[in-house]
C-alpha distance (Angstrom), angle and dihedral (degrees) to the residues before:
residue distance angle dihedral
M1 . . .
D2 3.83 . .
S3 3.81 111.4 .
S4 3.81 91.0 -133.7
T5 3.79 90.6 64.4
N6 3.79 98.7 42.7
P7 3.78 107.1 116.3
V8 3.78 119.4 -118.4
A9 3.78 123.3 -158.3
V10 3.79 113.7 -112.7
T11 3.78 114.1 -131.5
G12 3.77 126.2 -146.9
E13 3.74 135.1 45.8
P14 3.80 121.7 -12.3
S15 3.77 112.7 -89.9
S16 3.77 141.8 168.0
I17 3.81 92.9 -88.4
P18 3.79 121.6 91.2
T19 3.79 117.1 -87.1
T20 3.80 89.9 -118.5
L21 3.78 130.6 48.7
P22 3.78 132.2 -171.3
V23 3.80 110.2 -95.8
E24 3.83 90.2 -111.7
L25 3.82 91.8 60.2
D26 3.78 93.3 45.4
T27 3.81 88.5 50.7
L28 3.82 90.5 50.8
R29 3.81 90.3 50.4
K30 3.81 91.2 50.9
Q31 3.81 91.6 47.7
Y32 3.81 90.1 51.3
F33 3.78 94.1 55.4
A34 3.82 92.0 40.2
L35 3.83 88.1 56.9
V36 3.80 94.1 -125.4
P37 3.82 106.7 -176.9
P38 3.82 107.5 -99.1
Y39 3.80 93.0 -123.5
L40 3.84 88.6 59.3
L41 3.80 97.3 47.7
H42 3.78 118.4 128.6
L43 3.81 98.2 -139.2
P44 3.80 126.9 -159.0
S45 3.78 118.4 -103.6
P46 3.82 117.1 -87.1
Q47 3.82 89.8 -109.5
T48 3.80 90.6 55.1
L49 3.81 93.1 46.4
R50 3.82 91.3 51.9
S51 3.81 93.9 53.1
A52 3.79 121.6 106.0
A53 3.82 90.6 -122.3
A54 3.79 90.3 54.5
Q55 3.78 92.1 49.1
E56 3.80 90.6 52.3
A57 3.81 91.5 45.9
L58 3.81 92.4 50.6
V59 3.81 91.5 50.8
E60 3.80 90.4 48.1
L61 3.81 90.4 49.0
A62 3.80 91.0 52.3
E63 3.80 93.1 47.9
T64 3.81 102.0 39.2
E65 3.78 118.9 114.7
D66 3.80 97.0 -175.1
P67 2.97 110.6 99.0
P68 3.81 94.9 24.1
Q69 3.79 116.1 -100.8
P70 3.81 119.0 -101.5
E71 3.81 117.8 -104.9
A72 3.81 118.1 -70.0
G73 3.82 96.3 -105.5
Y74 3.80 92.6 55.8
R75 3.81 92.8 44.7
K76 3.80 90.9 52.7
K77 3.83 93.1 51.4
F78 3.81 92.7 43.3
W79 3.80 95.1 50.7
K80 3.80 92.7 42.5
R81 3.82 89.0 57.6
V82 3.81 95.8 43.0
L83 3.81 95.0 44.6
G84 3.81 91.4 46.4
V85 3.80 90.4 56.5
L86 3.81 91.0 43.3
E87 3.81 92.2 51.8
E88 3.81 90.8 48.8
S89 3.80 90.6 51.0
F90 3.81 91.6 54.1
E91 3.82 91.8 46.2
D92 3.80 90.4 51.3
A93 3.81 92.7 47.0
D94 3.80 97.9 43.9
G95 3.79 101.6 30.8
D96 3.79 91.0 -133.1
E97 3.76 133.6 95.0
D98 3.80 103.0 -118.7
G99 3.78 110.9 147.5
V100 3.76 130.1 -132.7
S101 3.79 113.2 -97.8
């Protein structure tokens, strides 16, 4: 089994996201709270980002309050990078230029 798809248990309070995440998404979550500069992020593969589980995990990451969210400037740069890659992955998969909403 590919290590990027091995599920990892999510710690913390119960939420609407699955109790396991692919390693790539757990790594992204850890990088977010460690304030890794967005240009150095190790992002999940496009296939992982397009999955329903990834979409739920990204929404949960944006809405979580525990631990506290990073400062607004970092959040803006982080999400700009992640959403840019996500939009590109949908454009590549669909052949059109619909954006992410």
